[in-house]
ChimeraX commands (.cxc) that place a marker at each C-alpha (Angstrom):
marker #1 position 0.03,0.06,0.01 radius 0.5
marker #1 position 1.09,3.16,-0.83 radius 0.5
marker #1 position 2.22,5.85,2.08 radius 0.5
marker #1 position -0.64,8.68,2.62 radius 0.5
marker #1 position 0.61,11.54,1.24 radius 0.5
marker #1 position 0.32,14.85,3.90 radius 0.5
marker #1 position -2.69,16.59,3.76 radius 0.5
marker #1 position -2.87,20.82,3.92 radius 0.5
marker #1 position -3.93,20.22,7.69 radius 0.5
marker #1 position -0.71,17.69,8.12 radius 0.5
marker #1 position 1.55,20.52,6.56 radius 0.5
marker #1 position -0.28,23.08,8.88 radius 0.5
marker #1 position 0.65,21.54,11.75 radius 0.5
marker #1 position 4.10,20.85,10.76 radius 0.5
marker #1 position 4.82,24.46,10.16 radius 0.5
marker #1 position 3.31,25.32,13.77 radius 0.5
marker #1 position 5.24,22.39,15.06 radius 0.5
marker #1 position 2.27,21.20,16.99 radius 0.5
marker #1 position 2.50,18.06,18.90 radius 0.5
marker #1 position -0.78,17.61,21.30 radius 0.5
marker #1 position -0.46,16.08,24.76 radius 0.5
marker #1 position -2.21,12.93,25.04 radius 0.5
marker #1 position -1.28,11.50,28.56 radius 0.5
marker #1 position -3.19,13.06,31.42 radius 0.5
marker #1 position 0.01,11.91,33.59 radius 0.5
marker #1 position 2.28,14.04,31.21 radius 0.5
marker #1 position 0.06,17.01,32.18 radius 0.5
marker #1 position -0.12,16.88,35.34 radius 0.5
marker #1 position 3.49,16.48,35.64 radius 0.5
marker #1 position 3.70,19.74,33.81 radius 0.5
marker #1 position 1.06,21.22,36.22 radius 0.5
marker #1 position 3.22,20.44,39.19 radius 0.5
marker #1 position 6.30,21.78,37.58 radius 0.5
marker #1 position 4.39,25.07,37.16 radius 0.5
marker #1 position 2.93,25.25,40.76 radius 0.5
marker #1 position 0.27,28.10,39.73 radius 0.5
marker #1 position -0.99,29.57,43.02 radius 0.5
marker #1 position -4.71,30.50,43.53 radius 0.5
marker #1 position -4.08,34.31,43.32 radius 0.5
marker #1 position -1.46,33.62,40.08 radius 0.5
marker #1 position -1.89,35.32,36.72 radius 0.5
marker #1 position -0.94,32.98,33.81 radius 0.5
marker #1 position -0.15,33.11,30.26 radius 0.5
marker #1 position -0.61,29.62,28.33 radius 0.5
marker #1 position 1.64,29.63,25.44 radius 0.5
marker #1 position -0.01,27.36,22.47 radius 0.5
marker #1 position -2.97,26.12,24.25 radius 0.5
marker #1 position -4.14,23.87,21.73 radius 0.5
marker #1 position -7.48,22.06,22.38 radius 0.5
marker #1 position -7.17,23.00,26.30 radius 0.5
marker #1 position -5.46,19.76,27.51 radius 0.5
marker #1 position -3.64,21.91,29.90 radius 0.5
marker #1 position -5.59,25.04,30.01 radius 0.5
marker #1 position -8.56,23.78,32.12 radius 0.5
marker #1 position -5.80,22.07,34.61 radius 0.5
marker #1 position -4.01,25.18,35.02 radius 0.5
marker #1 position -7.21,27.25,35.36 radius 0.5
marker #1 position -8.27,25.33,38.19 radius 0.5
marker #1 position -5.33,25.94,40.12 radius 0.5
marker #1 position -4.74,30.00,39.23 radius 0.5
marker #1 position -6.42,33.06,39.56 radius 0.5
marker #1 position -6.63,34.23,35.85 radius 0.5
marker #1 position -5.36,32.26,32.88 radius 0.5
marker #1 position -5.06,34.02,29.33 radius 0.5
marker #1 position -4.71,31.47,26.53 radius 0.5
marker #1 position -2.96,31.89,23.81 radius 0.5
marker #1 position -3.50,29.90,20.16 radius 0.5
marker #1 position -3.06,30.60,16.78 radius 0.5
marker #1 position -4.37,27.59,14.86 radius 0.5
marker #1 position -7.91,28.37,13.73 radius 0.5
marker #1 position -8.56,24.36,13.44 radius 0.5
marker #1 position -8.25,23.94,17.08 radius 0.5
marker #1 position -9.74,27.20,18.42 radius 0.5
marker #1 position -13.34,26.22,18.71 radius 0.5
marker #1 position -12.33,23.15,20.82 radius 0.5
marker #1 position -10.14,25.60,23.15 radius 0.5
marker #1 position -13.06,28.13,23.31 radius 0.5
marker #1 position -15.73,25.12,24.40 radius 0.5
marker #1 position -13.37,23.74,26.77 radius 0.5
marker #1 position -13.14,27.10,28.59 radius 0.5
marker #1 position -16.63,27.99,28.45 radius 0.5
marker #1 position -17.22,27.52,31.69 radius 0.5
marker #1 position -14.13,28.71,32.95 radius 0.5
marker #1 position -14.82,33.07,33.57 radius 0.5
marker #1 position -11.48,33.64,34.68 radius 0.5
marker #1 position -10.00,32.13,31.52 radius 0.5
marker #1 position -9.71,34.39,28.29 radius 0.5
marker #1 position -8.98,32.54,25.08 radius 0.5
marker #1 position -6.89,34.75,22.58 radius 0.5
marker #1 position -6.88,33.77,19.04 radius 0.5
marker #1 position -3.09,35.53,18.58 radius 0.5
marker #1 position 0.56,35.13,18.28 radius 0.5
marker #1 position 1.71,35.06,21.92 radius 0.5
marker #1 position 5.18,36.29,20.90 radius 0.5
marker #1 position 3.26,39.68,19.60 radius 0.5
marker #1 position 2.01,39.82,22.94 radius 0.5
marker #1 position 2.59,43.22,25.51 radius 0.5
marker #1 position 3.78,41.36,28.63 radius 0.5
marker #1 position 1.38,42.39,31.76 radius 0.5
marker #1 position 2.53,44.94,34.10 radius 0.5
marker #1 position 1.62,43.17,36.82 radius 0.5
marker #1 position 3.88,39.95,38.32 radius 0.5
marker #1 position 2.93,36.74,36.01 radius 0.5
marker #1 position 3.86,33.60,35.04 radius 0.5
marker #1 position 4.05,31.19,31.69 radius 0.5
marker #1 position 3.26,27.86,31.16 radius 0.5
marker #1 position 2.74,26.07,27.74 radius 0.5
marker #1 position 3.40,22.96,25.52 radius 0.5
marker #1 position 5.15,25.28,23.06 radius 0.5
marker #1 position 5.73,25.09,19.31 radius 0.5
marker #1 position 9.08,23.63,19.70 radius 0.5
marker #1 position 10.45,25.65,16.36 radius 0.5
marker #1 position 9.65,28.76,18.45 radius 0.5
marker #1 position 11.40,28.07,21.45 radius 0.5
marker #1 position 14.16,29.91,21.28 radius 0.5
marker #1 position 11.90,33.00,20.59 radius 0.5
marker #1 position 9.47,31.98,23.39 radius 0.5
marker #1 position 12.09,31.94,25.82 radius 0.5
marker #1 position 13.48,35.33,24.85 radius 0.5
marker #1 position 10.23,37.02,25.49 radius 0.5
marker #1 position 9.93,35.73,28.72 radius 0.5
marker #1 position 13.63,37.00,29.49 radius 0.5
marker #1 position 12.62,40.21,28.32 radius 0.5
marker #1 position 9.16,40.62,30.50 radius 0.5
marker #1 position 9.76,42.43,33.39 radius 0.5
marker #1 position 7.13,41.10,35.49 radius 0.5
marker #1 position 7.81,37.46,34.64 radius 0.5
marker #1 position 8.01,35.50,37.73 radius 0.5
marker #1 position 8.65,32.04,35.99 radius 0.5
marker #1 position 7.96,30.39,33.27 radius 0.5
marker #1 position 7.14,26.32,32.73 radius 0.5
marker #1 position 8.17,25.31,28.90 radius 0.5
marker #1 position 7.91,21.76,27.32 radius 0.5
marker #1 position 10.32,21.89,25.13 radius 0.5
marker #1 position 12.64,19.49,23.55 radius 0.5
marker #1 position 14.59,17.56,26.13 radius 0.5
marker #1 position 17.57,18.16,24.36 radius 0.5
marker #1 position 17.10,22.13,24.63 radius 0.5
marker #1 position 15.98,21.95,28.40 radius 0.5
marker #1 position 18.96,19.80,28.99 radius 0.5
marker #1 position 21.84,22.12,27.46 radius 0.5
marker #1 position 20.05,24.94,28.88 radius 0.5
marker #1 position 20.22,23.62,32.77 radius 0.5
marker #1 position 23.69,22.04,32.62 radius 0.5
marker #1 position 22.13,18.61,32.54 radius 0.5
marker #1 position 24.69,17.57,29.98 radius 0.5
marker #1 position 27.81,18.88,31.75 radius 0.5
marker #1 position 27.68,21.47,29.75 radius 0.5
marker #1 position 26.06,25.18,30.26 radius 0.5
marker #1 position 25.03,27.71,27.26 radius 0.5
marker #1 position 26.16,30.93,26.70 radius 0.5
marker #1 position 22.72,32.54,26.99 radius 0.5
marker #1 position 22.19,30.25,30.63 radius 0.5
marker #1 position 25.44,32.04,31.84 radius 0.5
marker #1 position 24.51,35.30,30.72 radius 0.5
marker #1 position 21.14,35.69,32.43 radius 0.5
marker #1 position 22.11,33.49,35.63 radius 0.5
marker #1 position 22.39,36.58,38.13 radius 0.5
marker #1 position 18.50,37.22,37.52 radius 0.5
marker #1 position 17.42,33.63,36.24 radius 0.5
marker #1 position 17.49,30.55,37.89 radius 0.5
marker #1 position 17.14,27.64,34.80 radius 0.5
marker #1 position 16.60,24.08,35.51 radius 0.5
marker #1 position 15.22,20.94,34.00 radius 0.5
marker #1 position 11.91,20.08,36.18 radius 0.5
marker #1 position 11.26,16.95,34.14 radius 0.5
marker #1 position 10.75,14.89,31.23 radius 0.5
marker #1 position 7.97,13.61,28.94 radius 0.5
marker #1 position 8.42,10.56,26.88 radius 0.5
marker #1 position 7.70,11.41,23.34 radius 0.5
marker #1 position 4.63,8.64,23.41 radius 0.5
marker #1 position 2.67,11.23,25.07 radius 0.5
marker #1 position 2.24,13.18,22.22 radius 0.5
marker #1 position -0.02,12.90,19.50 radius 0.5
marker #1 position 1.12,12.92,16.77 radius 0.5
marker #1 position 4.20,11.19,17.97 radius 0.5
marker #1 position 7.10,13.54,17.73 radius 0.5
marker #1 position 10.97,12.11,17.03 radius 0.5
marker #1 position 12.12,13.28,20.34 radius 0.5
marker #1 position 11.34,13.23,23.97 radius 0.5
marker #1 position 10.20,16.21,25.74 radius 0.5
marker #1 position 11.73,18.62,28.74 radius 0.5
marker #1 position 9.81,20.69,31.25 radius 0.5
marker #1 position 12.09,23.77,31.45 radius 0.5
marker #1 position 11.70,25.81,34.91 radius 0.5
marker #1 position 12.74,29.45,34.62 radius 0.5
marker #1 position 12.32,31.57,37.57 radius 0.5
marker #1 position 13.19,35.23,37.74 radius 0.5
marker #1 position 15.20,35.78,41.21 radius 0.5
marker #1 position 13.66,38.01,44.09 radius 0.5
marker #1 position 16.88,39.66,44.28 radius 0.5
marker #1 position 19.83,39.48,41.41 radius 0.5
marker #1 position 22.93,38.00,42.28 radius 0.5
marker #1 position 24.73,40.64,41.36 radius 0.5
marker #1 position 23.78,44.52,41.56 radius 0.5
marker #1 position 22.10,45.82,38.47 radius 0.5
marker #1 position 24.76,48.26,37.67 radius 0.5
marker #1 position 27.17,45.62,37.58 radius 0.5
marker #1 position 25.42,43.46,35.06 radius 0.5
marker #1 position 26.33,45.18,32.06 radius 0.5
marker #1 position 30.04,44.36,32.88 radius 0.5
marker #1 position 29.33,40.93,33.78 radius 0.5
marker #1 position 27.67,40.22,30.39 radius 0.5
marker #1 position 30.42,41.66,28.76 radius 0.5
marker #1 position 32.51,39.26,30.49 radius 0.5
marker #1 position 30.76,36.47,29.38 radius 0.5
marker #1 position 30.52,37.40,25.82 radius 0.5
marker #1 position 34.24,37.92,25.79 radius 0.5
marker #1 position 35.07,34.75,27.76 radius 0.5
marker #1 position 32.49,32.90,24.88 radius 0.5
marker #1 position 34.21,34.52,22.36 radius 0.5
marker #1 position 36.66,32.16,21.45 radius 0.5
marker #1 position 39.44,34.52,21.26 radius 0.5
marker #1 position 42.99,32.38,21.70 radius 0.5
marker #1 position 41.37,28.85,22.12 radius 0.5
marker #1 position 40.61,28.77,25.73 radius 0.5
marker #1 position 38.58,30.79,28.54 radius 0.5
marker #1 position 41.75,31.91,29.88 radius 0.5
marker #1 position 43.10,33.30,26.85 radius 0.5
marker #1 position 40.25,35.16,25.85 radius 0.5
marker #1 position 39.42,36.51,29.60 radius 0.5
marker #1 position 43.44,37.66,29.19 radius 0.5
marker #1 position 42.42,39.97,26.33 radius 0.5
marker #1 position 40.45,42.50,28.45 radius 0.5
marker #1 position 42.01,41.78,31.74 radius 0.5
marker #1 position 45.90,41.48,33.08 radius 0.5
marker #1 position 47.41,37.84,32.96 radius 0.5
marker #1 position 48.05,37.76,36.92 radius 0.5
marker #1 position 44.68,39.01,37.07 radius 0.5
marker #1 position 43.11,36.14,35.36 radius 0.5
marker #1 position 45.33,33.50,36.62 radius 0.5
marker #1 position 44.39,34.08,40.20 radius 0.5
marker #1 position 40.78,34.14,39.36 radius 0.5
marker #1 position 40.80,31.04,37.77 radius 0.5
marker #1 position 42.35,29.33,40.93 radius 0.5
marker #1 position 40.20,30.81,43.24 radius 0.5
marker #1 position 37.31,29.32,40.84 radius 0.5
marker #1 position 39.35,26.04,40.40 radius 0.5
marker #1 position 39.45,26.41,36.80 radius 0.5
marker #1 position 42.35,24.88,34.65 radius 0.5
marker #1 position 43.33,27.20,32.29 radius 0.5
marker #1 position 42.54,24.92,29.72 radius 0.5
marker #1 position 39.02,24.46,30.52 radius 0.5
marker #1 position 36.62,24.68,27.43 radius 0.5
marker #1 position 34.18,27.38,28.10 radius 0.5
marker #1 position 31.23,25.36,27.62 radius 0.5
marker #1 position 32.43,23.20,31.20 radius 0.5
marker #1 position 32.40,26.47,33.23 radius 0.5
marker #1 position 29.56,26.55,36.00 radius 0.5
marker #1 position 27.64,29.82,36.46 radius 0.5
marker #1 position 28.56,29.85,39.87 radius 0.5
marker #1 position 32.29,29.70,38.88 radius 0.5
marker #1 position 31.31,32.86,36.42 radius 0.5
marker #1 position 30.04,34.86,39.39 radius 0.5
marker #1 position 33.48,34.25,41.15 radius 0.5
marker #1 position 35.44,35.18,38.11 radius 0.5
marker #1 position 33.60,38.10,37.99 radius 0.5
marker #1 position 34.05,39.11,41.41 radius 0.5
marker #1 position 37.45,38.84,41.35 radius 0.5
marker #1 position 38.27,40.19,37.99 radius 0.5
marker #1 position 36.62,43.74,39.58 radius 0.5
marker #1 position 37.52,43.58,42.94 radius 0.5
marker #1 position 40.27,46.16,42.74 radius 0.5
marker #1 position 38.59,48.66,40.71 radius 0.5
marker #1 position 34.69,48.18,41.13 radius 0.5
marker #1 position 34.03,51.48,39.04 radius 0.5
marker #1 position 34.78,49.18,35.80 radius 0.5
marker #1 position 31.50,47.34,36.71 radius 0.5
marker #1 position 29.40,49.91,36.34 radius 0.5
marker #1 position 30.83,51.28,32.93 radius 0.5
marker link #1:1,2 radius 0.2
marker link #1:2,3 radius 0.2
marker link #1:3,4 radius 0.2
marker link #1:4,5 radius 0.2
marker link #1:5,6 radius 0.2
marker link #1:6,7 radius 0.2
marker link #1:7,8 radius 0.2
marker link #1:8,9 radius 0.2
marker link #1:9,10 radius 0.2
marker link #1:10,11 radius 0.2
marker link #1:11,12 radius 0.2
marker link #1:12,13 radius 0.2
marker link #1:13,14 radius 0.2
marker link #1:14,15 radius 0.2
marker link #1:15,16 radius 0.2
marker link #1:16,17 radius 0.2
marker link #1:17,18 radius 0.2
marker link #1:18,19 radius 0.2
marker link #1:19,20 radius 0.2
marker link #1:20,21 radius 0.2
marker link #1:21,22 radius 0.2
marker link #1:22,23 radius 0.2
marker link #1:23,24 radius 0.2
marker link #1:24,25 radius 0.2
marker link #1:25,26 radius 0.2
marker link #1:26,27 radius 0.2
marker link #1:27,28 radius 0.2
marker link #1:28,29 radius 0.2
marker link #1:29,30 radius 0.2
marker link #1:30,31 radius 0.2
marker link #1:31,32 radius 0.2
marker link #1:32,33 radius 0.2
marker link #1:33,34 radius 0.2
marker link #1:34,35 radius 0.2
marker link #1:35,36 radius 0.2
marker link #1:36,37 radius 0.2
marker link #1:37,38 radius 0.2
marker link #1:38,39 radius 0.2
marker link #1:39,40 radius 0.2
marker link #1:40,41 radius 0.2
marker link #1:41,42 radius 0.2
marker link #1:42,43 radius 0.2
marker link #1:43,44 radius 0.2
marker link #1:44,45 radius 0.2
marker link #1:45,46 radius 0.2
marker link #1:46,47 radius 0.2
marker link #1:47,48 radius 0.2
marker link #1:48,49 radius 0.2
marker link #1:49,50 radius 0.2
marker link #1:50,51 radius 0.2
marker link #1:51,52 radius 0.2
marker link #1:52,53 radius 0.2
marker link #1:53,54 radius 0.2
marker link #1:54,55 radius 0.2
marker link #1:55,56 radius 0.2
marker link #1:56,57 radius 0.2
marker link #1:57,58 radius 0.2
marker link #1:58,59 radius 0.2
marker link #1:59,60 radius 0.2
marker link #1:60,61 radius 0.2
marker link #1:61,62 radius 0.2
marker link #1:62,63 radius 0.2
marker link #1:63,64 radius 0.2
marker link #1:64,65 radius 0.2
marker link #1:65,66 radius 0.2
marker link #1:66,67 radius 0.2
marker link #1:67,68 radius 0.2
marker link #1:68,69 radius 0.2
marker link #1:69,70 radius 0.2
marker link #1:70,71 radius 0.2
marker link #1:71,72 radius 0.2
marker link #1:72,73 radius 0.2
marker link #1:73,74 radius 0.2
marker link #1:74,75 radius 0.2
marker link #1:75,76 radius 0.2
marker link #1:76,77 radius 0.2
marker link #1:77,78 radius 0.2
marker link #1:78,79 radius 0.2
marker link #1:79,80 radius 0.2
marker link #1:80,81 radius 0.2
marker link #1:81,82 radius 0.2
marker link #1:82,83 radius 0.2
marker link #1:83,84 radius 0.2
marker link #1:84,85 radius 0.2
marker link #1:85,86 radius 0.2
marker link #1:86,87 radius 0.2
marker link #1:87,88 radius 0.2
marker link #1:88,89 radius 0.2
marker link #1:89,90 radius 0.2
marker link #1:90,91 radius 0.2
marker link #1:91,92 radius 0.2
marker link #1:92,93 radius 0.2
marker link #1:93,94 radius 0.2
marker link #1:94,95 radius 0.2
marker link #1:95,96 radius 0.2
marker link #1:96,97 radius 0.2
marker link #1:97,98 radius 0.2
marker link #1:98,99 radius 0.2
marker link #1:99,100 radius 0.2
marker link #1:100,101 radius 0.2
marker link #1:101,102 radius 0.2
marker link #1:102,103 radius 0.2
marker link #1:103,104 radius 0.2
marker link #1:104,105 radius 0.2
marker link #1:105,106 radius 0.2
marker link #1:106,107 radius 0.2
marker link #1:107,108 radius 0.2
marker link #1:108,109 radius 0.2
marker link #1:109,110 radius 0.2
marker link #1:110,111 radius 0.2
marker link #1:111,112 radius 0.2
marker link #1:112,113 radius 0.2
marker link #1:113,114 radius 0.2
marker link #1:114,115 radius 0.2
marker link #1:115,116 radius 0.2
marker link #1:116,117 radius 0.2
marker link #1:117,118 radius 0.2
marker link #1:118,119 radius 0.2
marker link #1:119,120 radius 0.2
marker link #1:120,121 radius 0.2
marker link #1:121,122 radius 0.2
marker link #1:122,123 radius 0.2
marker link #1:123,124 radius 0.2
marker link #1:124,125 radius 0.2
marker link #1:125,126 radius 0.2
marker link #1:126,127 radius 0.2
marker link #1:127,128 radius 0.2
marker link #1:128,129 radius 0.2
marker link #1:129,130 radius 0.2
marker link #1:130,131 radius 0.2
marker link #1:131,132 radius 0.2
marker link #1:132,133 radius 0.2
marker link #1:133,134 radius 0.2
marker link #1:134,135 radius 0.2
marker link #1:135,136 radius 0.2
marker link #1:136,137 radius 0.2
marker link #1:137,138 radius 0.2
marker link #1:138,139 radius 0.2
marker link #1:139,140 radius 0.2
marker link #1:140,141 radius 0.2
marker link #1:141,142 radius 0.2
marker link #1:142,143 radius 0.2
marker link #1:143,144 radius 0.2
marker link #1:144,145 radius 0.2
marker link #1:145,146 radius 0.2
marker link #1:146,147 radius 0.2
marker link #1:147,148 radius 0.2
marker link #1:148,149 radius 0.2
marker link #1:149,150 radius 0.2
marker link #1:150,151 radius 0.2
marker link #1:151,152 radius 0.2
marker link #1:152,153 radius 0.2
marker link #1:153,154 radius 0.2
marker link #1:154,155 radius 0.2
marker link #1:155,156 radius 0.2
marker link #1:156,157 radius 0.2
marker link #1:157,158 radius 0.2
marker link #1:158,159 radius 0.2
marker link #1:159,160 radius 0.2
marker link #1:160,161 radius 0.2
marker link #1:161,162 radius 0.2
marker link #1:162,163 radius 0.2
marker link #1:163,164 radius 0.2
marker link #1:164,165 radius 0.2
marker link #1:165,166 radius 0.2
marker link #1:166,167 radius 0.2
marker link #1:167,168 radius 0.2
marker link #1:168,169 radius 0.2
marker link #1:169,170 radius 0.2
marker link #1:170,171 radius 0.2
marker link #1:171,172 radius 0.2
marker link #1:172,173 radius 0.2
marker link #1:173,174 radius 0.2
marker link #1:174,175 radius 0.2
marker link #1:175,176 radius 0.2
marker link #1:176,177 radius 0.2
marker link #1:177,178 radius 0.2
marker link #1:178,179 radius 0.2
marker link #1:179,180 radius 0.2
marker link #1:180,181 radius 0.2
marker link #1:181,182 radius 0.2
marker link #1:182,183 radius 0.2
marker link #1:183,184 radius 0.2
marker link #1:184,185 radius 0.2
marker link #1:185,186 radius 0.2
marker link #1:186,187 radius 0.2
marker link #1:187,188 radius 0.2
marker link #1:188,189 radius 0.2
marker link #1:189,190 radius 0.2
marker link #1:190,191 radius 0.2
marker link #1:191,192 radius 0.2
marker link #1:192,193 radius 0.2
marker link #1:193,194 radius 0.2
marker link #1:194,195 radius 0.2
marker link #1:195,196 radius 0.2
marker link #1:196,197 radius 0.2
marker link #1:197,198 radius 0.2
marker link #1:198,199 radius 0.2
marker link #1:199,200 radius 0.2
marker link #1:200,201 radius 0.2
marker link #1:201,202 radius 0.2
marker link #1:202,203 radius 0.2
marker link #1:203,204 radius 0.2
marker link #1:204,205 radius 0.2
marker link #1:205,206 radius 0.2
marker link #1:206,207 radius 0.2
marker link #1:207,208 radius 0.2
marker link #1:208,209 radius 0.2
marker link #1:209,210 radius 0.2
marker link #1:210,211 radius 0.2
marker link #1:211,212 radius 0.2
marker link #1:212,213 radius 0.2
marker link #1:213,214 radius 0.2
marker link #1:214,215 radius 0.2
marker link #1:215,216 radius 0.2
marker link #1:216,217 radius 0.2
marker link #1:217,218 radius 0.2
marker link #1:218,219 radius 0.2
marker link #1:219,220 radius 0.2
marker link #1:220,221 radius 0.2
marker link #1:221,222 radius 0.2
marker link #1:222,223 radius 0.2
marker link #1:223,224 radius 0.2
marker link #1:224,225 radius 0.2
marker link #1:225,226 radius 0.2
marker link #1:226,227 radius 0.2
marker link #1:227,228 radius 0.2
marker link #1:228,229 radius 0.2
marker link #1:229,230 radius 0.2
marker link #1:230,231 radius 0.2
marker link #1:231,232 radius 0.2
marker link #1:232,233 radius 0.2
marker link #1:233,234 radius 0.2
marker link #1:234,235 radius 0.2
marker link #1:235,236 radius 0.2
marker link #1:236,237 radius 0.2
marker link #1:237,238 radius 0.2
marker link #1:238,239 radius 0.2
marker link #1:239,240 radius 0.2
marker link #1:240,241 radius 0.2
marker link #1:241,242 radius 0.2
marker link #1:242,243 radius 0.2
marker link #1:243,244 radius 0.2
marker link #1:244,245 radius 0.2
marker link #1:245,246 radius 0.2
marker link #1:246,247 radius 0.2
marker link #1:247,248 radius 0.2
marker link #1:248,249 radius 0.2
marker link #1:249,250 radius 0.2
marker link #1:250,251 radius 0.2
marker link #1:251,252 radius 0.2
marker link #1:252,253 radius 0.2
marker link #1:253,254 radius 0.2
marker link #1:254,255 radius 0.2
marker link #1:255,256 radius 0.2
marker link #1:256,257 radius 0.2
marker link #1:257,258 radius 0.2
marker link #1:258,259 radius 0.2
marker link #1:259,260 radius 0.2
marker link #1:260,261 radius 0.2
marker link #1:261,262 radius 0.2
marker link #1:262,263 radius 0.2
marker link #1:263,264 radius 0.2
marker link #1:264,265 radius 0.2
marker link #1:265,266 radius 0.2
marker link #1:266,267 radius 0.2
marker link #1:267,268 radius 0.2
marker link #1:268,269 radius 0.2
marker link #1:269,270 radius 0.2
view
């Protein structure tokens, strides 16, 4: 028998990176990771048919569910018809203006838009947390689960905590994707680990370290700081000079920053 040719609906679903949750245990796992409170405002990304929407709505104060696919909007609207504290928005979440009040983001997000959704969350001043179902490999890379740390995680670590909050097997989705899902939890810290005035200098140091100049972290940092100070900071952070930049923990980056800027604190605010 010849394989079934993909329909227009199949192609549209693929463009939207749609993999709907079909396992109640997976839904419950995400809700537990999100930890919504009775007074919380939640924004749901890619609400689909409402598989996550109703369980989340049962635990939060207000929920705004975003969905762009017109084919599933009637089901989502019907699922929320008896929930007066839920607003369904037929709109692209990425175009939404972040609420001025504190809020959280939750969603089984389109995997092709993961980076864009994460950027939106990081840039939103009122965001308290984001619980996002992404590809497992993305969540592991961003949370150091592979033993390596990404530039984005290290850059944002003083203000945001990243962790892997669970995984969802590929069989929990319909259609079944090629890979498992990972629950990425992103929390804005109540107080940054560095003073706000120091954050630009910290980010410049991280960009310098990840720049690859000279072939090692030590060589890269020496292009912007005296050799003796770099070597001393590396020793204090328990880092060998030839340590690959991706193996440096976020906490070690903070040690490096504090030591490299200890003598001249004014450099941290320029």
